[in-house]
N, C-alpha and C positions, 0 to 999 in steps of 0.2 A: 435675392431674388424671389418672384414672387408666380405665385400662377393667377390661372384665367380660364375661364370657363367657354368651352367652346360647344355653339350648340346650332346643329343642323334640325331648324322647324318643320313643325306643318304634319307631325307625328301625332294622333290622337293618346290621351292615357287612359290606360285601362289597367284594373287586378285590385288590392290592396294595399294600404296604407297603416302604417304605425304612426304615431303621433307622440314625439317624446315630452318630454315635462315643462312646464311652462317656467323659460328665459325668465321673464318679469318678475316671478314666485322665487326661484332656484338665488337670485341675485340680490333679494332681500332677506331671504331663509339661511344661507351661507353668513353673510353676518351677524344673523339673531342669533349665529350660532354661540358669538362670542358672551352671551349674556348669561350659558345655560353652565353653572361648576358642575363639572363633567361630562361623558360622552354622548352624545347623541348620535345616531344614526339615521339619515337621511336616504330616504329611499326616489328612483323616477329622475334622475339627475342628472340635466341635458349635457352630452359630450359637447360642449360651444367653447369660444375664446374666452368669452364672459367670465365663464366658471371656473375656467383653469385660473385666469387672472387670480378672480378672487381668494383660490385656494390658496396661491401663491404667496397671496398679502397674510394671509394666515396664518400658513406655516413661517414668514418669517417674522411673525410674531409673538411666533413659541407654540402654536397648537400643535396636535399629536393628529395627522389625517393617515388612514388608514382605507384604502380602497379595497370593498367587501365584492364589488363586481364592476362592470362598467357605466352601472347607474346608481350605484349605492357607495355612502360613503361613510364613516365611522369620524366623527368627530371630536376632537378633545381639544375644550380650550381653558382648561384648569391649570394648563403653565403659561397664559400668557405672559409673558415678562417685556410689553411695552404698550403706551396708547398712544405712542408714533408710528405710523404704519408707512411704508415704502413709497416716497414720493414717487418712483420713474413709472410702476407699475401702478397705482392709484391714478395717476393722471390719463391712464390711456381708458378710465371705463367710465363710464356716467354712475353707475350704484356705487363708486366710492363714497358717496355721503352717508349711504346708509352706515358705515362704521362709526359718523360721528354720535348718530343718536344710542348706540349697541355700547362703544367704549364709553360714550357719557354715562349710559343710563349703569351699569354695571361698576366702571373705576372712580366717575367724576369728574374723568379729563376725556379729550383725546385731540389729535393734532392728526390733521386728516386735511391731503391737498383737494383743490375746490374740481370739482368734478367735469369729466370730459366728455364722452358721450358723443351720439351724432352730433353736430352743427345744426339747426335750423333754426340761425340766425342770430347771432350773439351768442354770451355766456348764460348758460343756462341760471335764470334766479334761485338762492336760496332763500328768499328773504320771508318766505313762513316757515321754515325751518326756524331760522335764527328766530322769530318772532316766538316759535312754540318753546325752545330751548331758553330763550329768556324769560317767559314767563316763570317757566319752570325750575328760576333760580339761577342760570349760568349766565359766565359773563362771558359772551362770544366776541370774536374779532376775525380778522385776517391779516397774519403777518407773512412776509415772506411766499405768498399764495400759498399757504396751509390756513385753513380753518381751525383758530383755536378756543377751545370752548374748555371752561371749568366751573365745577359747581360751586355754587358757595356751600361749605362747610363740609365737600365728598359727597355728597348725596343730592339730586332732583328732587323738589319738593312737587305734587300733584298740582292742576292748574286747570282753570277754565280756557280753553283758546278757541278762538274762534277764524277760523282760514279765510281769508281777505277773498280770495281765488280755490276752486276745487284743483286740489293738488295730491296728485297720486305720492310723490315724495316724499313730499312734506306728511301727507298722513301717515306711510309707513311709519318715518323716522323719527317721528312724535311716539308711533303707538313703543318703539323697539326702546326712544328714552324713558319709557313712564311705567314698563311693568316693575322694575326695578326702584322707582323713586317712593318716596314718603307719602302717602295718602292717595287721591282717587284725581285723576285727569281726566277732563272731557275735551271730547277733541269735535267741534261744531262745523258744520259744510265740509264734513270726510269725503273723500270719495270713497268710491263704491266696488271698484274694479273686482271680479273674482282675486286675483291674486290677492289681493287686499286680504280678504276674507280667509286665502290660502295663511296667510303669515299670521293673522292672530290667531289659527287655529294650531300652527305650529307652536307660538308660544304657550296656548291652553294647554296644547299636548305635554310642554315641559314643566307645567305648573305654576305659570302665570293666569293673572282673569282679567281678562280683557272681554267684553262685552256691544253689541252691537253693530261689529264689523259688518258691512253689505249695505249698513244705513248711513243716511248723511250726520248721525250720532253716534260717538264711538266714545265708551267707559271705561277707563283704566283702573282695576284697583293695586296699588301696589303692592308687593310681595318682597318678603325679604331674600329670598333665592330662587334658582330656577335648576331644576333636578335633571339629568339626562332623559332620554327616550328614543321613541320611534316614528317617524313621521315620513310619509310618501306625497310628493309634490304633485299638485296637480298638471293634468295635461293642457297643452301652451296652446290657447282659442288661437292666438296670431298665425302660429306656424300651423293651423286646422286651416284657418280659413284663409294663406296664404295657396296652401295646395285644393282649398275646393275653388280660391277664384283660376288657377292654373286649368284645371279641368274644365271650367267652366269658357274659356277663353278655348282652349286648345279641341276642344270636345271631346267623348268619352266617355264612362262610366266605372268609378273609383267608388271604393268600399273604405272610409276613413273611421281609422279605430284609434280606442283610444281618448276618446272624448269626451268631455260633457257638453251633450247637445242644447244647454238651455245654455250655456255660454255663447253655442253659435247663432243663437236666434237671429240678432239684428245683422247679422252678415246673411246666416240662409235666407230670410226674407227679402232680402235686397236680389239677390243672385235669384229668385224666384222671380219677383218681378222686371228680370232681365229676360225671361225666358227661359231659367236654369231648373229641372225638376230637383229637388233636396226633399232626403226624406229622412226621420229618427230611427236608428234600429237597433234592437235588442239593449237598449239604456243606455250605450255606451260608442253607439259607431253613425257615422250619418252617410247617406248613401248618397251620392249627386250623378245625375245624367245630362248632358248636353250633348247638342248640334253640334256645339260652336257658333248657332250663328244667334246675336245677342239685341235684345234691344234698348236703345236710349234709360238712363236711368238720372234721378239728381240724388245726391248723396251729399249731407252734412254731416261731419265728422264733432261729434260730443263727448263728454263724459260718459263712462258707461249708466245706464244700459243704451246708450245711445251707440250710433255707430263709432268704432275705433278710430283713431287718428291713425295706429298703428295699420289699419287695411286699408288708408285712400290709396297710397300709389299703388297698390296691388287690383284692388279696382281699377284703377285709371289706367292702367295697363290695358285689362281687358277690354274698356270701354272705348277704348280710339279703333275699335270696327265693330262696333256697336252700330246699326241704325239709327241714322238719326242724331241729334245734338244731346248730349249730357252736360250736365253742370256737377264742377264738385265745390262746396264750401265749406275750406278748412275752417274751425272753430276752434282747434286748441292750439297752434303753431303760427306763429305770422309766418316763417318761410319755409314750406315742405314742398315745394313744387320743384327741386333743385333738379330731378330729374327728367322735368319735361323736354330742356334740349336735347337728354339724349333718346329719347322717345321720338321725338321731330326729327333726328339724323334715321331713322329708321321709317318713317314717312307718316307720323302721327299728325295731326292737324289740333293744335291744344295753343290757345290763347288766356296769358293767364294776367289778371288784374287784382293785385295785391292778395285776399286770401281766397279768388275764386276761378277757377279755371274750367273753360268752356270747350269743349270736349266735340269734333264735330266727325263722327265717325266715319272711315274711309273704308275700300274695299278687302285691303290686307295690308300689311306690314312687310316691311325687307330688310331682311338680316345686314348689322352693320357693327364694325367693330365701335362700342359703347361704354363705359366707366359708372361704375358705380359710385357714390356719395355720400351714400350713407345707407343701412341694414337695412328697412323697410323699401327704398326706393331700389335696393340691387335685389331684393327679392322680385321687384315689380321687372325689371328688366331681364332676370331670366322667365320669366313666365311672358315678356312679348320675345324674347327669342324661342322659347317652347311654341309659340303660335305663328312664329313670321314666317314668310318663304324665305329659304336661304337660309345662311350662316352667320350665327350672329355672337361676335367673342364680347364676351363682357370679362372688363378688367376692373383691378379694386374690391376684387373679391374678398377682404381679407375684412370688410364691413360685414358682409350676408353672412360669413364663417362667425361671427358674433353673438349671433341669435340663431342659427338652422342648422339642426347636426345632421351633418352626412346627406345636405339638400342633391347633391350630385347623384348618387348612391339612391336614394329615394324614387328621384325623377326617374332614372334608370331602371328601375326595377318598373315602372308603370310603363312604360315604352318609348322615352323620350330620350333624343339621342343627344347624350351629352356628356364632354369628358369634360376633367380637368387637367390643365395642361400646363406645363413652364413657358412665362411669358416672356422670358427674356430679358425682361426689366426690373429694375430696380425702383419701388415706389419710396416717394419719402415717411417720413413717421408723421405724422398731420396726427398731433397728439388733440386736438380737439376736434376733429372730425371722425374719431375711429369709433 
């Protein structure tokens, strides 16, 4: 049995909202705990299904995990007894590939399933990951759906690695592999996203020597071991942006708390262009005020510090009722417009040609039964339901709960009329699109 969200739209959003820890940082930092000999305390962990899945994988591998409070965990990976993680759990989560770099770095070997996660047009390539591992002296192959990696002599060796494309996943995975390698590793054309810096800061707090994270060149000087410590995960840039988009579309005034305003610059600038007021407050808050009447905009997604691909569907949802014609160009993924058919059911006018979507603003959206097909698309549909007239029923919410902690509760505190109810339907376990 699965749940669905029932939303009665048309209510403005008002009040204050606390942002959780960053999903994209958490799903890399938790596997990174495998590199630590001893206990590490990780704070500001979001309560989302991706995190629950990773913690279950570590437990099955022999890690001791103790919950300190709702958002703090003590993780001790001293007793890891296998380098082969649970296949059924791993295939459900994209971030499973970070286990390769962590296991290969600490133990010199790994067997990990091919990544699952949201499907944006075929299997996510890990060729840049493999290229880097190979340069560091690993033999990497795929057998029966598992990525099998073995370091020559049992330990990786530092290398100069140039990424052919800017890849967040490859950048993080190679950092994980390199921190315990012999010698120095240089990653060129590295991704620069805030959660990459967060992973590097976590590693350094445990005794690693990672320099240059947040720039195009990262240098990692291998050390003999990482020891325990305490680290707090940064706030979630995309969760914050999602709620900013919801307020922009529905209208209202909200103080979004526990954020790093600089990480939101590319999002708030675009909202300002659309006629929304935003302002950084007290160093870790952003105030947003909107009438709900938006202007057209053009958006092109790019690697950080450009506009994030993970915010593209949410902005598309509110541009459906913006005055004029908006154009979105997806610069990262080949197929990220699967949500368009669902918005069309609500009255949106969107034409897609390859990576370009042209949105002709309509006066309003109308509630309808719609289905989430991936994490950020699901968030976009929730936003559309909050802004629409009438009742919207969103199914497939398990995708949304992969990356949003208590989205229903948070929206309700702002005045949205949204409930999570039993759908009465069984949904297929589609591992490639979770």
